[in-house]
Biopython code that builds the backbone (N, CA, C, O; Angstrom):
import numpy as np
from Bio.PDB.StructureBuilder import StructureBuilder

atoms = [
    (1, "MET", "N", (-18.501, 1.415, 7.823)),
    (1, "MET", "CA", (-17.626, 0.372, 8.341)),
    (1, "MET", "C", (-16.388, 0.279, 7.447)),
    (1, "MET", "O", (-16.502, 0.213, 6.223)),
    (2, "ASN", "N", (-15.216, 0.276, 8.063)),
    (2, "ASN", "CA", (-13.963, 0.160, 7.317)),
    (2, "ASN", "C", (-13.800, -1.239, 6.758)),
    (2, "ASN", "O", (-14.289, -2.217, 7.322)),
    (3, "LYS", "N", (-13.101, -1.311, 5.636)),
    (3, "LYS", "CA", (-12.725, -2.611, 5.092)),
    (3, "LYS", "C", (-11.576, -3.157, 5.928)),
    (3, "LYS", "O", (-10.827, -2.385, 6.528)),
    (4, "ALA", "N", (-11.430, -4.466, 5.974)),
    (4, "ALA", "CA", (-10.338, -5.097, 6.711)),
    (4, "ALA", "C", (-8.993, -4.612, 6.182)),
    (4, "ALA", "O", (-8.065, -4.413, 6.966)),
    (5, "LEU", "N", (-8.868, -4.419, 4.882)),
    (5, "LEU", "CA", (-7.621, -3.959, 4.283)),
    (5, "LEU", "C", (-7.216, -2.581, 4.804)),
    (5, "LEU", "O", (-6.030, -2.256, 4.854)),
    (6, "ASP", "N", (-8.211, -1.770, 5.193)),
    (6, "ASP", "CA", (-7.919, -0.447, 5.742)),
    (6, "ASP", "C", (-7.217, -0.544, 7.088)),
    (6, "ASP", "O", (-6.576, 0.417, 7.513)),
    (7, "GLN", "N", (-7.323, -1.667, 7.760)),
    (7, "GLN", "CA", (-6.747, -1.834, 9.091)),
    (7, "GLN", "C", (-5.322, -2.404, 9.049)),
    (7, "GLN", "O", (-4.693, -2.568, 10.095)),
    (8, "VAL", "N", (-4.813, -2.702, 7.859)),
    (8, "VAL", "CA", (-3.443, -3.221, 7.735)),
    (8, "VAL", "C", (-2.475, -2.076, 8.013)),
    (8, "VAL", "O", (-2.567, -1.010, 7.403)),
    (9, "LEU", "N", (-1.540, -2.307, 8.947)),
    (9, "LEU", "CA", (-0.609, -1.258, 9.349)),
    (9, "LEU", "C", (0.330, -0.849, 8.218)),
    (9, "LEU", "O", (0.460, 0.339, 7.923)),
    (10, "ASP", "N", (0.985, -1.820, 7.583)),
    (10, "ASP", "CA", (1.941, -1.456, 6.540)),
    (10, "ASP", "C", (1.852, -2.369, 5.327)),
    (10, "ASP", "O", (1.534, -1.905, 4.232)),
    (11, "ALA", "N", (2.130, -3.676, 5.501)),
    (11, "ALA", "CA", (2.215, -4.569, 4.343)),
    (11, "ALA", "C", (1.430, -5.852, 4.576)),
    (11, "ALA", "O", (1.139, -6.235, 5.709)),
    (12, "LEU", "N", (1.105, -6.486, 3.493)),
    (12, "LEU", "CA", (0.404, -7.762, 3.496)),
    (12, "LEU", "C", (1.269, -8.746, 2.725)),
    (12, "LEU", "O", (1.665, -8.471, 1.593)),
    (13, "ASP", "N", (1.570, -9.910, 3.341)),
    (13, "ASP", "CA", (2.354, -10.946, 2.669)),
    (13, "ASP", "C", (1.430, -12.086, 2.265)),
    (13, "ASP", "O", (0.566, -12.506, 3.035)),
    (14, "ILE", "N", (1.622, -12.576, 1.058)),
    (14, "ILE", "CA", (0.858, -13.710, 0.546)),
    (14, "ILE", "C", (1.863, -14.756, 0.100)),
    (14, "ILE", "O", (2.773, -14.457, -0.673)),
    (15, "GLU", "N", (1.703, -15.983, 0.585)),
    (15, "GLU", "CA", (2.594, -17.070, 0.181)),
    (15, "GLU", "C", (1.753, -18.173, -0.443)),
    (15, "GLU", "O", (0.703, -18.546, 0.080)),
    (16, "THR", "N", (2.234, -18.688, -1.574)),
    (16, "THR", "CA", (1.495, -19.730, -2.278)),
    (16, "THR", "C", (2.444, -20.548, -3.141)),
    (16, "THR", "O", (3.624, -20.220, -3.267)),
    (17, "PHE", "N", (1.924, -21.604, -3.728)),
    (17, "PHE", "CA", (2.676, -22.425, -4.673)),
    (17, "PHE", "C", (1.996, -22.286, -6.026)),
    (17, "PHE", "O", (0.796, -22.528, -6.149)),
    (18, "LEU", "N", (2.751, -21.903, -7.031)),
    (18, "LEU", "CA", (2.207, -21.728, -8.382)),
    (18, "LEU", "C", (2.722, -22.828, -9.294)),
    (18, "LEU", "O", (3.913, -23.141, -9.278)),
    (19, "VAL", "N", (1.856, -23.405, -10.072)),
    (19, "VAL", "CA", (2.251, -24.399, -11.068)),
    (19, "VAL", "C", (2.822, -23.634, -12.259)),
    (19, "VAL", "O", (2.148, -22.791, -12.851)),
    (20, "CYS", "N", (4.084, -23.945, -12.602)),
    (20, "CYS", "CA", (4.742, -23.253, -13.705)),
    (20, "CYS", "C", (5.916, -24.091, -14.192)),
    (20, "CYS", "O", (6.373, -24.999, -13.498)),
    (21, "GLY", "N", (6.395, -23.780, -15.380)),
    (21, "GLY", "CA", (7.470, -24.550, -15.980)),
    (21, "GLY", "C", (8.859, -24.014, -15.722)),
    (21, "GLY", "O", (9.847, -24.706, -15.967)),
    (22, "SER", "N", (8.952, -22.762, -15.220)),
    (22, "SER", "CA", (10.261, -22.157, -14.972)),
    (22, "SER", "C", (10.105, -21.052, -13.939)),
    (22, "SER", "O", (8.994, -20.625, -13.625)),
    (23, "ALA", "N", (11.239, -20.596, -13.416)),
    (23, "ALA", "CA", (11.213, -19.488, -12.463)),
    (23, "ALA", "C", (10.688, -18.218, -13.128)),
    (23, "ALA", "O", (9.959, -17.443, -12.509)),
    (24, "GLU", "N", (11.059, -18.009, -14.379)),
    (24, "GLU", "CA", (10.601, -16.815, -15.105)),
    (24, "GLU", "C", (9.087, -16.834, -15.277)),
    (24, "GLU", "O", (8.424, -15.812, -15.104)),
    (25, "GLU", "N", (8.544, -18.003, -15.618)),
    (25, "GLU", "CA", (7.089, -18.116, -15.758)),
    (25, "GLU", "C", (6.419, -17.902, -14.405)),
    (25, "GLU", "O", (5.381, -17.245, -14.329)),
    (26, "GLY", "N", (6.996, -18.444, -13.342)),
    (26, "GLY", "CA", (6.456, -18.246, -11.999)),
    (26, "GLY", "C", (6.422, -16.782, -11.615)),
    (26, "GLY", "O", (5.452, -16.315, -11.019)),
    (27, "GLN", "N", (7.483, -16.051, -11.954)),
    (27, "GLN", "CA", (7.553, -14.610, -11.689)),
    (27, "GLN", "C", (6.423, -13.882, -12.405)),
    (27, "GLN", "O", (5.748, -13.042, -11.810)),
    (28, "LYS", "N", (6.216, -14.200, -13.676)),
    (28, "LYS", "CA", (5.162, -13.544, -14.459)),
    (28, "LYS", "C", (3.780, -13.860, -13.907)),
    (28, "LYS", "O", (2.925, -12.977, -13.835)),
    (29, "ILE", "N", (3.553, -15.114, -13.516)),
    (29, "ILE", "CA", (2.261, -15.505, -12.951)),
    (29, "ILE", "C", (2.031, -14.773, -11.625)),
    (29, "ILE", "O", (0.927, -14.294, -11.366)),
    (30, "ALA", "N", (3.057, -14.687, -10.795)),
    (30, "ALA", "CA", (2.938, -13.994, -9.506)),
    (30, "ALA", "C", (2.596, -12.518, -9.710)),
    (30, "ALA", "O", (1.758, -11.970, -8.995)),
    (31, "GLU", "N", (3.234, -11.885, -10.671)),
    (31, "GLU", "CA", (2.941, -10.476, -10.978)),
    (31, "GLU", "C", (1.509, -10.318, -11.490)),
    (31, "GLU", "O", (0.830, -9.350, -11.148)),
    (32, "ARG", "N", (1.057, -11.259, -12.301)),
    (32, "ARG", "CA", (-0.338, -11.234, -12.772)),
    (32, "ARG", "C", (-1.307, -11.399, -11.620)),
    (32, "ARG", "O", (-2.354, -10.754, -11.586)),
    (33, "LEU", "N", (-0.957, -12.273, -10.665)),
    (33, "LEU", "CA", (-1.814, -12.499, -9.499)),
    (33, "LEU", "C", (-2.001, -11.209, -8.704)),
    (33, "LEU", "O", (-3.118, -10.890, -8.296)),
    (34, "ILE", "N", (-0.923, -10.471, -8.483)),
    (34, "ILE", "CA", (-1.019, -9.189, -7.784)),
    (34, "ILE", "C", (-1.978, -8.261, -8.522)),
    (34, "ILE", "O", (-2.823, -7.616, -7.901)),
    (35, "ALA", "N", (-1.852, -8.193, -9.836)),
    (35, "ALA", "CA", (-2.714, -7.324, -10.641)),
    (35, "ALA", "C", (-4.167, -7.799, -10.610)),
    (35, "ALA", "O", (-5.081, -6.985, -10.474)),
    (36, "GLU", "N", (-4.387, -9.113, -10.736)),
    (36, "GLU", "CA", (-5.749, -9.653, -10.742)),
    (36, "GLU", "C", (-6.453, -9.449, -9.403)),
    (36, "GLU", "O", (-7.670, -9.274, -9.361)),
    (37, "LEU", "N", (-5.690, -9.471, -8.312)),
    (37, "LEU", "CA", (-6.276, -9.227, -6.992)),
    (37, "LEU", "C", (-6.419, -7.738, -6.704)),
    (37, "LEU", "O", (-6.913, -7.345, -5.647)),
    (38, "ASN", "N", (-5.979, -6.912, -7.657)),
    (38, "ASN", "CA", (-6.093, -5.456, -7.567)),
    (38, "ASN", "C", (-5.422, -4.923, -6.295)),
    (38, "ASN", "O", (-5.978, -4.079, -5.592)),
    (39, "LEU", "N", (-4.227, -5.425, -6.017)),
    (39, "LEU", "CA", (-3.482, -5.021, -4.830)),
    (39, "LEU", "C", (-2.419, -4.000, -5.212)),
    (39, "LEU", "O", (-1.732, -4.171, -6.220)),
    (40, "PRO", "N", (-2.273, -2.933, -4.416)),
    (40, "PRO", "CA", (-1.325, -1.868, -4.762)),
    (40, "PRO", "C", (0.106, -2.207, -4.372)),
    (40, "PRO", "O", (0.328, -2.973, -3.435)),
    (41, "HIS", "N", (1.056, -1.655, -5.068)),
    (41, "HIS", "CA", (2.477, -1.693, -4.707)),
    (41, "HIS", "C", (2.985, -3.100, -4.381)),
    (41, "HIS", "O", (3.628, -3.301, -3.351)),
    (42, "GLY", "N", (2.707, -4.059, -5.238)),
    (42, "GLY", "CA", (3.089, -5.440, -4.974)),
    (42, "GLY", "C", (4.438, -5.815, -5.545)),
    (42, "GLY", "O", (4.834, -5.336, -6.608)),
    (43, "ASP", "N", (5.144, -6.681, -4.824)),
    (43, "ASP", "CA", (6.439, -7.192, -5.262)),
    (43, "ASP", "C", (6.532, -8.683, -4.971)),
    (43, "ASP", "O", (5.946, -9.175, -4.006)),
    (44, "VAL", "N", (7.267, -9.392, -5.806)),
    (44, "VAL", "CA", (7.619, -10.776, -5.521)),
    (44, "VAL", "C", (8.907, -10.709, -4.712)),
    (44, "VAL", "O", (9.939, -10.276, -5.223)),
    (45, "ILE", "N", (8.852, -11.137, -3.444)),
    (45, "ILE", "CA", (10.032, -11.021, -2.591)),
    (45, "ILE", "C", (10.767, -12.350, -2.417)),
    (45, "ILE", "O", (11.886, -12.384, -1.906)),
    (46, "PHE", "N", (10.130, -13.444, -2.847)),
    (46, "PHE", "CA", (10.775, -14.758, -2.748)),
    (46, "PHE", "C", (10.183, -15.657, -3.816)),
    (46, "PHE", "O", (8.968, -15.671, -4.016)),
    (47, "LEU", "N", (11.030, -16.402, -4.499)),
    (47, "LEU", "CA", (10.576, -17.377, -5.485)),
    (47, "LEU", "C", (11.568, -18.531, -5.472)),
    (47, "LEU", "O", (12.765, -18.342, -5.687)),
    (48, "GLU", "N", (11.051, -19.732, -5.217)),
    (48, "GLU", "CA", (11.897, -20.922, -5.192)),
    (48, "GLU", "C", (11.272, -21.992, -6.069)),
    (48, "GLU", "O", (10.177, -22.479, -5.786)),
    (49, "ARG", "N", (11.966, -22.353, -7.123)),
    (49, "ARG", "CA", (11.498, -23.384, -8.061)),
    (49, "ARG", "C", (11.599, -24.743, -7.386)),
    (49, "ARG", "O", (12.624, -25.071, -6.788)),
    (50, "SER", "N", (10.521, -25.541, -7.484)),
    (50, "SER", "CA", (10.499, -26.858, -6.848)),
    (50, "SER", "C", (9.474, -27.736, -7.544)),
    (50, "SER", "O", (8.306, -27.363, -7.655)),
    (51, "GLY", "N", (9.907, -28.905, -8.016)),
    (51, "GLY", "CA", (8.978, -29.860, -8.635)),
    (51, "GLY", "C", (8.181, -29.248, -9.767)),
    (51, "GLY", "O", (8.752, -28.728, -10.726)),
    (52, "PRO", "N", (6.837, -29.308, -9.655)),
    (52, "PRO", "CA", (5.990, -28.843, -10.757)),
    (52, "PRO", "C", (5.749, -27.338, -10.786)),
    (52, "PRO", "O", (4.914, -26.865, -11.558)),
    (53, "GLY", "N", (6.457, -26.586, -9.966)),
    (53, "GLY", "CA", (6.185, -25.153, -9.944)),
    (53, "GLY", "C", (7.155, -24.368, -9.091)),
    (53, "GLY", "O", (8.348, -24.666, -9.037)),
    (54, "ALA", "N", (6.618, -23.355, -8.423)),
    (54, "ALA", "CA", (7.460, -22.475, -7.621)),
    (54, "ALA", "C", (6.695, -22.009, -6.388)),
    (54, "ALA", "O", (5.506, -21.697, -6.448)),
    (55, "ARG", "N", (7.410, -21.973, -5.275)),
    (55, "ARG", "CA", (6.869, -21.384, -4.060)),
    (55, "ARG", "C", (7.192, -19.897, -4.116)),
    (55, "ARG", "O", (8.344, -19.517, -4.323)),
    (56, "VAL", "N", (6.180, -19.055, -3.931)),
    (56, "VAL", "CA", (6.382, -17.608, -4.031)),
    (56, "VAL", "C", (5.816, -16.901, -2.811)),
    (56, "VAL", "O", (4.848, -17.345, -2.194)),
    (57, "ARG", "N", (6.456, -15.784, -2.485)),
    (57, "ARG", "CA", (5.943, -14.905, -1.442)),
    (57, "ARG", "C", (5.814, -13.522, -2.052)),
    (57, "ARG", "O", (6.761, -12.982, -2.623)),
    (58, "LEU", "N", (4.627, -12.965, -1.919)),
    (58, "LEU", "CA", (4.329, -11.641, -2.443)),
    (58, "LEU", "C", (4.187, -10.682, -1.274)),
    (58, "LEU", "O", (3.616, -11.039, -0.244)),
    (59, "ARG", "N", (4.696, -9.480, -1.422)),
    (59, "ARG", "CA", (4.498, -8.445, -0.407)),
    (59, "ARG", "C", (3.792, -7.278, -1.085)),
    (59, "ARG", "O", (4.230, -6.767, -2.115)),
    (60, "VAL", "N", (2.696, -6.881, -0.474)),
    (60, "VAL", "CA", (1.892, -5.785, -0.997)),
    (60, "VAL", "C", (1.882, -4.683, 0.056)),
    (60, "VAL", "O", (1.408, -4.893, 1.173)),
    (61, "TYR", "N", (2.398, -3.519, -0.293)),
    (61, "TYR", "CA", (2.442, -2.395, 0.644)),
    (61, "TYR", "C", (1.125, -1.635, 0.582)),
    (61, "TYR", "O", (0.782, -1.023, -0.430)),
    (62, "ILE", "N", (0.404, -1.690, 1.686)),
    (62, "ILE", "CA", (-0.878, -0.995, 1.788)),
    (62, "ILE", "C", (-0.639, 0.451, 2.212)),
    (62, "ILE", "O", (-1.251, 1.369, 1.667)),
    (63, "HIS", "N", (0.251, 0.653, 3.184)),
    (63, "HIS", "CA", (0.608, 1.994, 3.660)),
    (63, "HIS", "C", (2.129, 2.108, 3.718)),
    (63, "HIS", "O", (2.806, 1.208, 4.214)),
    (64, "HIS", "N", (2.651, 3.199, 3.219)),
    (64, "HIS", "CA", (4.071, 3.527, 3.332)),
    (64, "HIS", "C", (4.238, 4.550, 4.450)),
    (64, "HIS", "O", (3.273, 5.229, 4.801)),
    (65, "PRO", "N", (5.438, 4.678, 5.020)),
    (65, "PRO", "CA", (5.651, 5.693, 6.051)),
    (65, "PRO", "C", (5.240, 7.078, 5.546)),
    (65, "PRO", "O", (5.613, 7.491, 4.448)),
    (66, "GLY", "N", (4.473, 7.777, 6.364)),
    (66, "GLY", "CA", (4.023, 9.119, 6.004)),
    (66, "GLY", "C", (2.735, 9.163, 5.205)),
    (66, "GLY", "O", (2.236, 10.246, 4.900)),
    (67, "ASP", "N", (2.188, 8.006, 4.859)),
    (67, "ASP", "CA", (0.913, 7.973, 4.134)),
    (67, "ASP", "C", (-0.219, 8.516, 5.002)),
    (67, "ASP", "O", (-0.065, 8.713, 6.207)),
    (68, "ASN", "N", (-1.339, 8.747, 4.364)),
    (68, "ASN", "CA", (-2.570, 9.084, 5.079)),
    (68, "ASN", "C", (-3.170, 7.767, 5.558)),
    (68, "ASN", "O", (-3.862, 7.087, 4.800)),
    (69, "TYR", "N", (-2.907, 7.406, 6.814)),
    (69, "TYR", "CA", (-3.334, 6.115, 7.337)),
    (69, "TYR", "C", (-4.839, 6.084, 7.522)),
    (69, "TYR", "O", (-5.397, 6.902, 8.252)),
    (70, "ARG", "N", (-5.498, 5.138, 6.860)),
    (70, "ARG", "CA", (-6.959, 5.086, 6.875)),
    (70, "ARG", "C", (-7.531, 4.771, 8.247)),
    (70, "ARG", "O", (-8.647, 5.189, 8.555)),
    (71, "TRP", "N", (-6.784, 4.032, 9.090)),
    (71, "TRP", "CA", (-7.326, 3.676, 10.395)),
    (71, "TRP", "C", (-7.365, 4.881, 11.343)),
    (71, "TRP", "O", (-7.997, 4.812, 12.397)),
    (72, "LEU", "N", (-6.691, 5.993, 10.977)),
    (72, "LEU", "CA", (-6.726, 7.201, 11.784)),
    (72, "LEU", "C", (-7.872, 8.133, 11.394)),
    (72, "LEU", "O", (-8.189, 9.081, 12.112)),
    (73, "GLU", "N", (-8.484, 7.852, 10.252)),
    (73, "GLU", "CA", (-9.588, 8.697, 9.783)),
    (73, "GLU", "C", (-10.857, 8.359, 10.546)),
    (73, "GLU", "O", (-11.083, 7.205, 10.910)),
    (74, "SER", "N", (-11.678, 9.363, 10.786)),
    (74, "SER", "CA", (-12.961, 9.097, 11.434)),
    (74, "SER", "C", (-13.949, 8.593, 10.398)),
    (74, "SER", "O", (-13.853, 8.911, 9.213)),
    (75, "GLU", "N", (-14.894, 7.807, 10.867)),
    (75, "GLU", "CA", (-15.885, 7.233, 9.940)),
    (75, "GLU", "C", (-16.912, 8.251, 9.543)),
    (75, "GLU", "O", (-17.820, 7.944, 8.771)),
]
sb = StructureBuilder()
sb.init_structure("model")
sb.init_model(0)
sb.init_chain("A")
sb.init_seg("    ")
for serial, (resi, resn, name, xyz) in enumerate(atoms, 1):
    if name == "N":
        sb.init_residue(resn, " ", resi, " ")
    sb.init_atom(name, np.array(xyz, "f"), 0.0, 1.0, " ", f" {name:<3s}", serial, name[0])
structure = sb.get_structure()
């Protein structure tokens, strides 16, 4: 049985609010989150400082154009 992540066509976006003291700290926490979730090719594509933290959007590329797409492989 394939994992759900194998069925992602190209990218996965994650949006959350991180408690942090500055935009720079929010950026570092977001990058750590990508690493802790063991997600490949992750980028912070949006960060907006607000109140006690920052709203962030992460984009994780599961498949790039021309990759070996897992959903095309037979089980």
